[in-house]
N, C-alpha and C positions, 0 to 999 in steps of 0.2 A: 566203521572198520572193525573187523573181528579182532579178538585178542591174539590170534595167530599172526595177523598181518601188522599189528602195531609194533613200532620200533621199541626195543627194550631199553629201559633206563633204570639203573640201580637206585637212584635218588628217591623216587616215590616209595620204594619198599623200605629204605633206610629210615625214613621219617614216618612210616606207618605206625599208628598207635599200638596195634597188636604186637608188632615186632619190637618196639621199644620196651613194652611191658615184659615181653618174653626175655629180652636181654637183661633187664633189671632183675627179674626173678632168678635167672640163670646165674648171674653174678652173686646174688645174695646166697644162693645155695652153695656156690663154690666156696666163698669165704667162710660160710657157716661150717661146711664140712672140713675145710682146711684148718681152721682154728680148732675145731673139735678134735681133729687128729693130733695136733700139737699139744693140746691140753691133756689128751689121753696119755701121752708119754709120761706126764707127771704122776699119773695114777698107777703106772705099772710098778709093782714092788721090786726093789733091788734084791734079787735072790743071791744065794751064795755062789752059785756057778755062773760066771759071766757069760758063758755061751748060751745058757738058758735065757738069760736076760736079753741077749741079742735076738734070740729066736722069738721071744715075746714081742719085742719091738717090731720085728719084721712082720710077724703075724698080725699085729695091730694095724700096721700100715696097709697091709694087703686087704684086711677086712674092710677098712674104710675106703679103699680103692674100689672094692666090689660094689658097695652101695652108692658111693658118690658118683661113679661113672654112669650108673643108671639114673640117679637123681638129676643129673645135668641134662638128660634127654627129655625130661618131663615137660618143661615149659615150651621148648621148640616143637615137640610132638603135639602138644595141645594146640598150639598155634596152627600147625599144619592141618590137623583134623578139622578144626573149626573153619578154617579157610576153604578146605576142600569141599566140605559139606555145604557151606554157604554158596560156593561157586556152582554147585550142582542143584541149587535151589532148595536145600533142606536146612532149616534153622534148628540148631542144637541148643538146648539149655546148658547152662554152665555145669550142673551136676552130671548130665549125660555126656558132655564133652570130656569131663575129667575122668569119668568111668571108662570111656573108650581109650583115653590116654593110658590108663593103667593096664588096659588089655593089649595095646599095640606098641607101647614104648620099646619093649624088648625086641620086637620084630624090626622096628625102625633102626635100632642100634645094630642089629645083625646085618641090615642092609648096608650100613656104613662100613662094617667089617668086610663084607663082600666087595664093596666098591674099592676099598684100599688094596685088595688082592688082585684087582684087575691089572693085567700087564700090557694092555693096549689102550691108547687114547680113545679109539672108536668105541670100545666096550664101555668105557666110562661115560661117553656121550649117550650111548644106547641105554644106560641105566638111569638117565635123568628123571624119568617119570615113574620109577619103581616105587618110591615112597608114597606119592599120591595114590597109586594103584593099591598098595597095601593098606592105606588108610581107609579106603572104601571097600575093604573086605575081599579083594582079590587074593588068592593064594600066591605065595612067593614065586613059584614057577610061572603061573599065569601072569603075574605082575611084570616079570622080566620079559615075557613074550610081548605083552601089550606095550611096554615101554619101548622095546625095539621097533615095534610097528609104528608108534607115534614118531620116533626118531627118524625113521626112513621117510615118513610123510612130511616132516618139517625139519629136516636135518640142518638147513642153513640157520633157522631160528634157534635151534639148540646150540649150535656153535657160537652164535651171537651171545647167548646167555653166559656160556662158559668164558668166553673172551672178556666179557664185561667184568667178571669177578676176579680175573688175574691181578689187577692192580690192588685188590683188597687182600688177596691171599699171600702174596710175597711179603709185604710189610708185616702181616700177622705172624708169619713164620719167623721173621727176624726178631720180633718182639718176644716170642716164646723163647728163643735162644738166649736173649738178654735177661729175661726175667727168671729163667730156671736157676742160674747160680745165685741170684739175689735171694730167691725164696729158699734155696737149699741152706744157705748160711745165715738164716734169720737168727737173731739173738736167742730166741726161745728153743733153738734146736741145733746149737753148735757144740764144739768140743768143750768149751769152758763149762757149759751146763752139765755135760756128761761127766766131766772130771769132778765137778762139785757134787753131783749126785752120787758118784762112786768114790768118795773121798777115802774110803777104806781100802780101795783097790790100788795096786801098784800102778804108777803112771804109764808104764809101758803097756800094761794089760788094758787099761782104759782107752789108751790111744789105739790099740789094736782093735778093740770093739768099735771105736768110732770109724775106723777105716773099713771094717766089715759092713757097717750100716750105711756108709756114705754112698756106695753105688745104688743101693735100694732107694735111698732118698732122692738121688738125682733122677732115676728112672720114674719114680712115683710123681715127682713134681712136674717133670717134662710131660708125662702122659696126662696128668690132670690139666695142665695148661693147654695141651693139644685138644683134649675133649671140650674144654671151655671154648676154645677158638672154633672148634667144629660146630658147636651149637650156637655160636654167635654169627658165623659166616654162612653156614649151610642154609638157614632160612631165606637168605637173599637169593638163593637158587631155587629152593623148594616153593616159595611163594609164587614166582612167575611160572614155574613148572606146573603148579596147581591150576593156575588160570588157563594155561595152554591145554592141560589135561581135560579140564571141564569144557573148554571150547571144542576140543576134538571129540569128546563124548557126545556133545550136542549135535555136532555136524554129522557124525556117523551113526547117530542113534544107538550108541553103545549101551548095552544092558548092564546096569550097575545094581548090585544087591546091597542096598543100604540097610535093610532090616535083616540082621543076622545075629544069632546068639554068640556071645563072646565069653572068653574065659580070662579071669584076672591073672596077670603075671605075678608070680611070687617075687621076682626081682624088683618089680615096680612097687609092690606092697611093702617090701623090706625097706626100699628107699624112702617111701613116705613115712614109715614108722621111725626111721633114723632121723629124718628131717625134723619131725615133730619132737622127737626125744631130745635132740641136741638143742633145738630152739627152746624147749621147756627148761632145759638145764641153764641156758644163758639168761632166760627171763627170771629164774629163781635166784641166780647170782646177782642180777641187777636189782631185784626186789630187796634182797638182803642188804645190799649196799645202800640203797635209798632209805630203807626203813631202819 
């Protein structure tokens, strides 16, 4: 029985070793970047003008959002690339797979943005195979056309994939809503800390600064949790979509250009630099404590 005709089950993918490793690394990057952001607030000097201080805090949060959103895509993208190439009969070494991840992670992130902007359910279904197509060097426009063609060919199977994920997506969204206020009001980032940090500032002014920062904090935490959930849940769709894409390519003798020159993404490189920078910082702190 071909992959196209096999009944879909989420369970084999949930317990896939590659998926579990991807989730573990994604969670590690999330908590690493989250703690890095909170600790960075302690480093921001308290300037005379409170509005400049608020601006610096917001700028710091936004800077970390930029690299962390990209970093969260690295493990799931690497998993998708390795699985796609393996399904097409090409074995990738770990360095080569990581290199392709740095080249394509930003394109994969943009595909998620495009998917979120779709206003019709059918268009979402038709975009199911866009990521695997982009991973094997199709241009974004060609990838969308190919994905639509595969969807038309096996639309009932695609609908089965999406229906199977609904029980996972709804609880995930509820968890995000519950965790957002809990993370926003962590002891390391609440009003009492700000008031203590700005003990020379009138209470009303420090409270006003806290209120100005609060919406930014809420949005930042919600978006970070959403990106985390996206890169935990989406592989459960991308992995079977990859198998179907490879099966379709073999059945139709689809010409895939696996050997192509790639360009490293600056966003992905910056994310890697920040991951290793923050990790080195924590290791140095731990070494100082132990020694």
